[in-house]
C-alpha positions as CSV (number, residue, x, y, z in Angstrom):
1,M,-73.5,-45.4,46.8
2,M,-71.6,-42.2,47.2
3,M,-73.2,-40.7,44.1
4,F,-76.7,-41.3,45.5
5,V,-75.7,-39.3,48.6
6,I,-74.3,-36.5,46.4
7,S,-77.4,-36.3,44.2
8,S,-79.7,-36.3,47.3
9,L,-77.7,-33.6,49.1
10,V,-77.5,-31.4,46.0
11,S,-81.2,-31.7,45.5
12,M,-81.9,-30.8,49.1
13,I,-79.5,-27.8,48.9
14,V,-81.2,-26.6,45.7
15,A,-84.7,-27.0,47.3
16,F,-83.5,-25.1,50.4
17,F,-82.2,-22.2,48.2
18,L,-85.5,-22.2,46.4
19,R,-87.2,-21.7,49.8
20,L,-89.1,-24.9,50.0
21,P,-90.4,-25.6,53.5
22,L,-88.5,-28.0,55.7
23,Y,-91.6,-29.9,56.7
24,P,-95.2,-29.8,55.6
25,K,-97.8,-27.6,57.2
26,S,-100.2,-30.5,57.8
27,K,-99.4,-34.1,58.6
28,Y,-101.5,-35.3,55.7
29,S,-100.4,-32.7,53.2
30,F,-98.8,-33.7,49.9
31,E,-96.8,-30.5,49.7
32,S,-93.3,-30.8,48.5
33,T,-90.6,-30.1,51.2
34,V,-86.9,-30.3,51.5
35,I,-87.0,-33.5,53.4
36,F,-89.5,-35.4,51.2
37,P,-89.7,-36.1,48.1
38,T,-86.7,-34.0,47.1
39,P,-83.9,-36.4,47.9
40,I,-85.8,-39.3,46.5
41,L,-86.4,-37.5,43.2
42,G,-82.7,-36.6,43.0
43,A,-81.6,-40.2,43.5
44,G,-84.2,-41.5,41.1
45,I,-83.2,-39.1,38.3
46,Y,-79.6,-40.1,39.0
47,I,-80.4,-43.8,38.6
48,I,-82.1,-43.0,35.2
49,F,-79.2,-40.9,34.0
50,K,-76.7,-43.5,35.3
51,Y,-78.1,-46.2,33.1
52,L,-78.8,-44.0,30.1
53,F,-75.4,-42.2,30.0
54,F,-72.5,-42.9,32.4
55,N,-71.7,-43.0,36.1
56,G,-69.9,-39.8,37.2
57,I,-70.1,-37.0,39.7
58,E,-71.3,-34.6,37.0
59,I,-74.3,-36.7,36.4
60,A,-75.0,-36.9,40.2
61,I,-74.8,-33.1,40.5
62,F,-77.0,-32.5,37.5
63,S,-79.6,-35.0,38.6
64,G,-79.6,-33.4,42.1
65,I,-80.3,-30.0,40.5
66,L,-83.1,-31.4,38.3
67,G,-84.6,-33.2,41.4
68,G,-84.6,-30.0,43.4
69,L,-86.2,-28.0,40.6
70,F,-88.8,-30.6,39.9
71,S,-89.7,-30.8,43.5
72,Y,-90.0,-27.0,43.6
73,Y,-92.3,-26.9,40.6
74,S,-94.3,-30.0,41.4
75,N,-96.9,-28.1,43.4
76,R,-97.5,-25.9,40.4
77,I,-97.5,-28.7,37.9
78,F,-99.8,-31.2,39.8
79,G,-101.7,-28.7,41.9
80,E,-102.5,-28.7,45.6
């Protein structure tokens, strides 16, 4: 459980440093923000890596970084 929290927090910190907005501009916007979907992506990537490799804090931090980066680039990948 603690590793889920670590990966979520790391992904939110990475997204904050990449200057993602804290909340969307519109209520019905699919824009990526620090609050959603960044921590969910970090935890999801952690679960995948946990079952593929091993359970450790390094994997949690790495998956948090990947989650933050994917959330940052998701608007460019999938378009707005």
